[in-house]
C-alpha positions as CSV (number, residue, x, y, z in Angstrom):
1,M,54.0,273.7,102.9
2,H,50.5,272.2,103.2
3,I,48.0,272.5,100.4
4,I,44.3,273.0,101.3
5,A,41.8,272.5,98.5
6,G,38.1,272.2,98.1
7,S,36.6,269.0,96.7
8,R,34.7,271.0,94.1
9,D,37.7,273.2,93.1
10,P,38.1,272.9,89.3
11,L,41.6,274.2,89.4
12,T,43.3,271.4,91.5
13,Y,45.8,269.0,90.2
14,P,48.0,266.3,91.9
15,V,50.8,267.5,94.0
16,S,53.5,265.9,96.1
17,A,53.0,268.2,99.1
18,P,50.8,267.3,102.1
19,T,47.2,268.1,101.2
20,T,43.9,268.4,102.9
21,V,40.6,268.4,100.9
22,I,37.6,270.2,102.4
23,D,34.4,268.4,101.3
24,G,31.9,270.5,99.4
25,A,34.2,273.5,99.2
26,G,35.2,275.1,95.8
27,H,38.1,277.4,94.9
28,Y,37.5,279.7,97.9
29,P,37.2,277.5,101.0
30,H,38.3,280.5,103.2
31,L,35.1,282.2,102.2
32,T,32.6,279.3,102.0
33,H,34.0,277.0,104.7
34,P,35.9,279.2,107.2
35,E,35.3,276.9,110.2
36,Q,36.7,273.9,108.5
37,L,39.6,275.9,107.1
38,T,40.4,277.1,110.6
39,E,40.4,273.5,112.0
40,V,42.9,272.4,109.3
41,L,45.2,275.4,109.9
42,D,45.1,274.8,113.6
43,S,45.9,271.1,113.1
44,V,48.8,271.9,110.8
45,R,50.2,274.6,113.1
46,N,50.0,272.3,116.1
47,Q,52.1,269.7,114.2
48,L,55.0,272.1,113.7
49,P,57.9,272.1,116.2
50,R,57.6,275.0,118.6
51,D,60.9,276.5,117.3
52,A,59.9,276.3,113.7
53,V,60.2,279.6,111.8
54,T,57.8,280.3,109.0
55,P,59.1,282.6,106.2
56,G,57.3,285.9,106.4
57,R,56.5,285.4,110.1
58,Q,59.9,286.2,111.5
59,T,60.2,288.6,114.4
60,I,62.8,291.3,113.7
61,R,64.3,292.9,116.8
62,H,65.7,296.3,116.5
63,S,68.4,297.5,118.9
64,A,68.1,301.0,120.4
65,R,70.5,303.5,118.7
66,A,72.8,305.4,120.9
């Protein structure tokens, strides 16, 4: 898990998870700072091992029924 918060978000509090703060963003950095958010997401994704499986993003393979 990686927390992304805006520097102007009034709803933030200290956490022990990795965190990135986007300067000037509020509670909705995905709406107000989409380019910066994309850069952070790309950076975090590139740090994951290639074989990492993220919950909710698993590929389910169905076998053909006879």
